[in-house]
C-alpha positions in Angstrom: 61.2 123.2 -18.8 62.2 122.0 -22.3 60.3 123.2 -25.4 57.5 120.9 -26.6 59.0 118.0 -28.6 56.6 116.3 -31.0 59.0 113.4 -31.6 58.8 112.5 -27.9 55.0 112.0 -28.3 54.9 109.5 -31.1 57.9 107.4 -29.9 60.3 105.9 -32.3 58.6 107.2 -35.5 60.5 109.9 -37.4 58.1 112.8 -37.2 58.8 116.4 -37.9 56.5 119.5 -37.9 56.1 118.9 -41.7 54.1 115.8 -40.8 51.6 118.0 -39.0 49.1 120.5 -40.6 47.9 123.9 -39.4 44.2 124.3 -40.1 41.3 126.5 -39.1 38.7 124.2 -37.6 35.2 125.0 -36.5 34.8 125.0 -32.7 31.8 122.7 -33.0 33.9 120.0 -34.5 36.5 119.9 -31.7 35.8 117.6 -28.7 37.6 117.6 -25.4 39.7 114.4 -24.8 38.1 112.0 -22.3 41.6 110.9 -21.3 42.5 114.4 -20.1 42.6 114.4 -16.3 44.0 117.9 -15.7 41.7 120.2 -13.8 40.4 123.4 -15.4 41.9 126.8 -14.6 40.6 128.7 -11.6 38.1 131.4 -12.6 40.5 134.3 -12.1 43.1 132.7 -14.4 40.4 131.6 -16.9 39.2 135.3 -17.0 42.7 136.5 -17.7 43.0 133.9 -20.5 39.8 135.2 -22.1 41.0 138.8 -21.9 44.3 137.8 -23.5 42.5 136.1 -26.4 40.3 139.1 -26.9 43.3 141.5 -27.0 45.9 139.4 -28.9 44.0 136.5 -30.5 44.9 132.9 -30.0 48.7 133.0 -29.6 49.2 129.2 -29.6 47.3 126.7 -31.8 45.3 123.9 -30.3 46.8 120.4 -30.8 44.3 117.8 -32.1 44.1 114.4 -33.7 41.5 113.4 -36.3 38.6 111.2 -35.2 36.4 110.6 -38.2 34.5 113.8 -39.1 35.6 115.5 -35.8 38.8 116.2 -34.0 39.9 115.2 -30.5 42.0 117.6 -28.3 45.5 116.6 -27.2 46.4 120.0 -25.8 44.5 123.3 -25.4 41.5 122.4 -23.3 41.5 125.7 -21.4 42.0 127.7 -24.6 39.0 125.8 -26.2 36.8 126.6 -23.2 37.8 130.3 -23.3 36.9 130.5 -27.0 33.5 128.9 -26.4 32.9 131.3 -23.5 33.7 134.3 -25.7 31.5 133.0 -28.5 28.6 132.5 -26.0 28.9 136.0 -24.5 27.5 137.8 -27.5 30.8 138.4 -29.2 29.4 137.1 -32.5 31.0 134.7 -35.0 34.5 136.1 -34.4 35.3 133.0 -32.5 33.6 130.3 -34.6 36.9 128.7 -35.6 40.3 128.1 -34.0 43.8 127.6 -35.5 44.8 124.0 -34.8 47.8 121.8 -35.4 46.6 118.4 -36.6 48.7 115.4 -35.6 48.8 112.1 -37.4 46.4 109.4 -36.0 48.0 107.4 -33.1 47.1 104.6 -30.8 45.6 105.1 -27.4 48.8 104.7 -25.4 50.7 107.3 -27.5 47.7 109.6 -27.3 47.8 109.5 -23.4 51.5 110.1 -23.5 51.0 113.0 -25.9 48.4 114.6 -23.5 50.9 114.4 -20.6 53.8 115.7 -22.7 51.7 118.6 -24.0 51.0 119.6 -20.4 54.6 119.4 -19.3 54.9 123.1 -18.4 51.6 123.3 -16.5 51.7 124.2 -12.8 50.5 121.0 -11.1 49.6 119.9 -7.6 51.2 116.8 -6.3 47.8 115.0 -6.7 47.9 115.8 -10.5 51.5 114.5 -10.6 50.3 111.3 -9.1 47.6 111.0 -11.8 50.2 111.5 -14.5 52.4 108.8 -13.0 49.5 106.4 -12.8 48.5 107.0 -16.4 52.1 106.6 -17.7 52.5 103.5 -15.6 49.4 101.9 -17.2 50.7 102.8 -20.6 54.1 101.2 -20.0 52.5 98.1 -18.5 50.4 97.6 -21.6 53.3 98.2 -23.9 55.4 95.6 -22.0 52.5 93.1 -22.0 52.3 93.7 -25.8 55.9 92.4 -26.1 57.8 95.7 -26.3 61.3 95.6 -24.9 61.3 98.0 -21.9 64.4 97.2 -19.8 64.5 98.3 -16.2 61.8 99.0 -13.7 58.7 100.7 -14.9 58.7 103.1 -12.0 62.2 104.3 -13.0 61.0 104.8 -16.6 58.0 106.8 -15.5 60.1 108.9 -13.2 62.5 109.6 -16.0 59.7 110.6 -18.4 58.2 112.9 -15.7 61.6 114.3 -14.7 61.0 113.5 -11.0 62.6 111.0 -8.6 61.4 107.5 -8.1 61.1 108.2 -4.4 58.7 111.0 -5.0 56.6 108.8 -7.2 56.5 106.1 -4.4 55.4 108.8 -1.9 52.7 110.0 -4.2 51.4 106.5 -4.7 51.5 105.8 -0.9 49.4 109.0 -0.4 46.8 108.0 -3.0 46.4 104.6 -1.5 46.8 105.5 2.1 44.5 108.5 2.7 41.0 107.2 3.6 39.4 110.2 5.3 37.4 112.2 2.6 38.3 115.6 4.1 42.0 114.9 3.7 41.6 113.3 0.2 39.8 116.5 -0.9 42.4 118.8 0.6 45.2 116.7 -1.1 43.5 116.8 -4.5 43.0 120.6 -4.3 46.6 121.2 -3.2 45.7 122.6 0.3 48.0 120.2 2.2 51.7 119.6 1.7 53.1 116.4 0.4 54.9 115.7 3.7 51.7 116.3 5.7 49.7 114.0 3.4 52.3 111.3 3.6 52.2 111.5 7.5 48.4 111.1 7.3 48.6 108.2 4.8 50.6 106.2 7.3 47.8 106.4 9.8 45.0 103.8 9.9 41.5 104.9 8.9 40.2 105.3 12.4 43.1 107.5 13.4 42.6 109.6 10.3 39.0 110.2 11.3 40.0 111.1 14.9 42.5 113.5 13.5 39.9 115.2 11.3 37.5 115.5 14.4 40.4 116.8 16.5 41.4 119.5 14.0 37.8 120.6 13.7 37.4 120.8 17.4 40.6 122.7 17.8 39.8 124.9 14.8 43.2 124.3 13.4 44.3 123.9 9.7 45.8 120.6 8.5 49.6 121.1 8.8 52.5 118.7 9.3 53.3 120.0 12.8 49.7 119.5 14.0 49.5 116.0 12.5 52.7 115.1 14.4 51.4 116.7 17.6 48.2 114.6 17.3 50.1 111.4 16.7 52.2 112.2 19.8 49.3 113.0 22.2 46.9 110.4 20.9 49.4 107.6 21.7 51.0 109.2 24.8 47.9 110.8 26.4 45.0 108.5 25.5 42.7 107.8 28.4 39.4 106.3 29.5 37.3 109.3 30.3 34.1 110.4 28.4 36.2 111.2 25.4 37.6 107.7 25.1 39.6 107.2 21.9 40.5 110.9 21.7 43.4 112.7 23.3 43.1 114.1 26.8 41.4 117.6 26.9 44.7 118.9 28.5 46.8 117.1 25.9 47.9 120.2 24.0 49.0 122.0 27.2 51.0 119.0 28.3 52.5 118.6 24.8 53.7 122.2 24.9 55.0 121.8 28.5 56.8 118.5 28.2 57.9 117.9 24.6 61.3 119.2 23.6 62.7 118.5 20.1 60.1 115.8 19.5 60.8 113.9 22.8 58.7 113.8 25.9 60.6 115.1 28.9 59.3 115.2 32.5 56.0 113.6 31.8 55.1 109.9 32.1 52.0 110.0 29.9 48.3 110.8 30.5 47.7 113.0 33.5 45.7 110.2 35.1 49.0 108.3 35.4 51.1 111.3 36.5 52.9 111.0 39.8 52.2 114.7 40.4 48.5 114.5 39.6 47.6 115.8 43.1 49.6 119.0 42.5 50.0 119.3 38.8 48.6 122.6 37.5 47.5 121.1 34.2 46.0 117.9 35.5 42.7 117.2 33.7 39.3 117.2 35.4 38.8 113.4 35.1 41.6 112.5 37.4 40.7 111.6 41.0 42.6 114.0 43.2 43.6 112.4 46.5 44.0 114.2 49.7 47.6 115.3 50.1 49.6 113.8 52.9 50.4 116.2 55.7 53.8 117.9 55.3 56.4 118.2 58.0 57.0 121.9 57.4 54.9 124.3 59.5 52.6 126.6 57.6 51.6 130.1 58.8 48.2 130.4 60.3 45.9 132.0 57.7 44.8 135.5 58.6 41.1 136.3 58.9 39.9 138.0 55.7 39.6 141.8 55.8 35.9 142.7 55.7 34.4 144.5 52.8 33.6 148.1 53.5 30.1 148.5 55.0 27.9 151.6 55.1 28.4 153.6 58.2 32.0 152.6 58.9 34.7 155.3 58.8 37.4 153.4 57.0 39.8 156.3 57.0 39.6 156.3 60.8 40.1 152.6 60.9 43.2 152.8 58.7 44.6 155.5 60.9 44.0 153.4 64.0 45.7 150.4 62.4 48.8 152.6 61.6 48.9 153.8 65.2 48.8 150.3 66.7 51.4 149.1 64.2 53.7 152.0 65.1 53.3 151.5 68.9 54.1 147.8 68.6 57.1 148.5 66.4 58.5 151.1 68.8 58.3 148.5 71.6 60.7 146.3 69.7 63.3 149.1 69.8 63.7 149.1 66.0 63.2 152.1 63.7 61.2 151.8 60.6 64.1 150.9 58.3 65.5 148.2 60.6 62.0 146.7 61.2 61.3 146.8 57.4 64.5 144.9 56.8 63.6 142.3 59.5 60.3 141.4 57.8 61.8 141.6 54.3 59.8 144.7 53.2 60.9 148.0 51.6 61.1 150.9 54.0 58.7 153.0 51.9 56.2 150.1 51.9 56.3 149.7 55.6 56.2 153.5 56.2 53.0 153.6 54.2 51.5 151.0 56.5 52.2 153.1 59.5 50.7 156.0 57.7 47.3 154.3 57.1 47.8 152.0 54.1 46.6 148.4 54.7 49.0 145.5 53.8 47.7 142.4 52.2 45.9 139.9 54.4 48.7 137.3 53.9 51.2 139.8 55.6 49.3 140.2 58.8 50.6 136.9 60.4 54.2 137.8 59.6 53.7 141.3 61.1 52.1 139.8 64.2 55.0 137.3 64.8 57.7 139.9 64.2 56.0 142.3 66.6 55.1 139.7 69.2 51.4 140.7 69.1 48.2 139.0 68.1 46.6 139.5 64.7 43.4 140.5 66.5 45.3 143.4 68.0 46.5 144.6 64.5 42.9 144.2 63.2 41.6 146.3 66.1 39.5 143.5 67.5 41.2 143.7 70.9 43.3 146.2 72.8 45.4 143.5 74.3 48.5 143.0 72.2 49.4 139.6 73.9 49.2 136.7 71.5 46.6 134.1 72.4 47.9 131.1 74.2 51.1 132.8 75.4 52.1 131.2 78.7 53.6 132.7 81.7 57.3 132.0 82.4 57.7 128.5 83.8 59.8 127.4 86.6 63.6 127.4 86.0 64.8 124.0 84.7 61.6 123.3 82.9 62.1 123.3 79.1 60.1 125.7 77.0 60.5 125.8 73.2 59.0 128.5 71.1 57.1 127.8 67.8 58.7 127.9 64.4 59.5 131.4 63.1 59.7 132.5 59.5 63.2 133.2 58.1 62.2 136.8 57.3 62.0 137.4 61.1 65.5 137.3 62.6 66.1 136.0 66.2 66.2 138.7 68.8 69.2 137.2 70.6 72.2 135.1 69.5 72.0 131.4 70.1 71.8 128.0 68.4 68.8 127.0 66.3 67.3 124.2 64.3 66.6 125.6 60.8 64.8 124.6 57.6 66.9 125.7 54.6 64.6 126.6 51.6 65.4 124.4 48.6 62.7 125.9 46.4 60.5 123.3 44.7 62.4 120.5 46.4 61.1 121.5 49.8 63.3 122.1 52.9 66.5 120.7 54.3 67.0 120.5 58.1 70.2 121.7 59.6 71.7 123.2 62.8 72.9 126.8 62.7 74.0 129.6 65.0 72.8 133.2 65.0 75.5 135.7 66.0 73.1 138.7 66.0 73.7 139.6 62.4 74.3 136.4 60.3 73.6 132.7 60.3 76.5 130.3 60.6 76.4 126.6 59.9 77.3 124.2 62.7 80.0 123.1 63.4 81.9 124.6 60.4 80.8 128.2 61.1 80.4 128.8 57.4 77.7 131.1 56.1 74.9 129.3 54.3 74.4 130.0 50.6 70.6 129.2 50.6 67.9 131.2 52.4 66.6 130.2 55.8 62.9 129.3 55.5 62.1 128.7 59.2 64.0 128.6 62.5 63.4 127.2 65.9 65.5 128.2 68.9 67.2 125.3 70.7 67.2 125.0 74.5 70.5 125.2 76.3 72.5 122.0 76.6 71.8 120.3 80.0 74.7 120.0 82.5 76.1 116.6 83.1 73.8 114.7 85.5 71.0 117.2 85.0 67.5 115.8 84.6 65.4 117.5 82.1 
């Protein structure tokens, strides 16, 4: 910042420091200027100023103008307060006077300009800058109305005098006139929110500002630009008619994080009550009516009975050993060793070996084990000694068609043949195709190429009927 220039204060008059007078003036004859709008120093800085005056004296004179028998401050309000505090704190009459530079009397407009110029090097919040701009604007308007020739726009002259851009002044003015919510006005005045954040709030209507304040309090978040933009996005995109009408959806923040990329909504059509995936969406809110899902074509494994909790009097070590023995017997009847059978069901050999040695698999794995072994789940649970699956039918007369049920892809066919398969497309479901099993690998029909995607389910096809045969 440039050094204080007295000639800039009084305007066109030719004034030098010889036109001013240094004088010791009693503190009781110095009054604070009612036109001074600058806030006092924080207490920690005020304490540092008092300590500096105690140690070094008043290093810079106060700047005053005469007002009858008293003097009115132009610059030095914090220094005057520090001197009065020191005098009041039993430090005697050492601080009864202060060295002052007395300016020539001036009109009100020049005095306001002088106050602003004298505080040029002060650290200021944007709100204080806006007050400066407003005061200077009023001064220039009065001078122009009085007939003074002031070419150009007043805003540009104010910006030049304050050494800031005209755009910044326009933004500060928009913030002052646009912020209606008291909590934001207070935060802006104290410098606790940024200019960009305050400008974003000022562009909102009064009701939206109030809702933003409530939302930030409910979310226990500070007022920051990113959060204001998030609120604007979710309050327009995710408003709904539940009990919190007028406020964002309770799941709005989760949906914002899930679907907003670089400020743009992706993969979401709006409030979860309008979402096409509301029956399956994991972040769908509690107010949405979830409809019963339509039945799917793909077969689903029969859920296994839950494993009972341990009860007093049951020898669970013995029960686990019995399970391992039944599992081993059923596996040996398939003709496969542990490694081959583990590979068939998609398990690690060590994991499967632990099952045969008495460890219990998860309940969801019992149906797969039963299908691969050709036994019932009741047999594996030890509820029956008959390994035959329920509902298994005796061989039917030759010529009558019998089709087995769908089998999981983790269980390979026992014999080569042709099959209808469901290729697993992940989240997109299944794709139906015809394939052949050669005893080791799947091959697509009729190309005989190996599929790149896993087989989810397979169903053995019956042999093709001979010409003229009735099925």
